[in-house]
N, C-alpha and C positions, 0 to 999 in steps of 0.2 A: 504494500500499499503504500501511494505516496502523497506525501502535501507539501505546502508551501506556507509560509508564513511571512507576512510583509511588514517590516517596521520601518513608519517612516519617521527620519530627524529631519528636525526642520532646523535651515541653514539659511545663510546669507554669501553674497559674494567675498563677502570680507575673514568669513569667519567655517570658511567651506573647507580646505587645509584642515584644520586644525579638527574642524565636526568628523573627519575622513579618519584620521589618525587616530582621534580620540575610537571610533567604531572599530577600528583596526586591534585596539591596541588589546585584546583579549588575545590576540593571538600575538605579535610582536610582544607585548609584554616589556614595554616600555615604561619607567619611572617618569615622572610627569616634567621635572628638568630636562630629559634626553627626550621628550615628545615635544616641546619647547626650543631645543636646539635642533631636530627634524623636522620642525615644521618651519622654524628661518632659514635651513638650509636650502630647500624646497623653495622658497618667496624668494631667494636671492638669485637661485637658479635650479630649473624644473629637471636639468639633463643633466648637470653634471654637479657631483656632492662635492664639497666639504675641499676644493680648490682653496689654494692659498688666499686668493680676496675674499671668497667668502667667510675662511676661517675669520679674516677680520673684521668681516659685517658683522658678523653672527658675534663677537666677540663684544664691539661693542653695542651691540642692537640688547642684550640679556647682562650688561653691566656684568662680564666676568674678570677676573683679577686681570689672565692673561690667556693667549693661544694656548698655553700647554695646559690650561685648566679644559677649552675647549677638546684637546684631542683626547683629552681621555672620556671626555664625554665622546665622539666621535669613534674610539675604540669599545666602548661596551653598547653602543647601537650595531655597531659590524659582528658583534660578537654575537647579538641578539639577530643577525640577518636581516636589519633594515635598511643598513648599508651596504653595496657589495662591492668591495676592490677588482680593477680590472688592470690587468697589466698590459701597457702599453706604452707604446716605443719606449722599453726600458723603466717607465717609470709609473708608480701604483697611482692610478687614481679611483674614484669612488662614483658610483650611479646608485641609483634607489633598486630598492629590490621591486621585479617587475608587477605585485599589485600593490607598490605606491607611485607607478611612475602614470602620469596624466591625471591624477588628483584634482585637480583644478574643473576637468570637464567630468570625471565619471559622475554618474547621477545614481548608481547601484550597483550593490555589491553582492554576489551571487553566494552563501556558503552550502555546500551540498556535502553531506553525512554520505558516507558508506562504510559497508562491515565487509 
């Protein structure tokens, strides 16, 4: 027997990314501060995560003491697979987990459970 449940989450263009991340956080298991970091990284660049410029911007936006502090949050987010490290041109670059790409345009998320 198959059934589905639809839960609507009220959002606005300004809060869509945060609402989307909060909806998926049961899977991501990020802390509130990690969610803030991921949201700010995404708002800065929705394709390439954690670039040097993005790190400076997010450190300033979230009033962190230094980029080194931000790097600790980024490491935790990578460990939880919300950010994915890619090797390009011999340098490590980060992108977002496929479920997090195009967050601002996604209007629904389907969870499917199987046994």
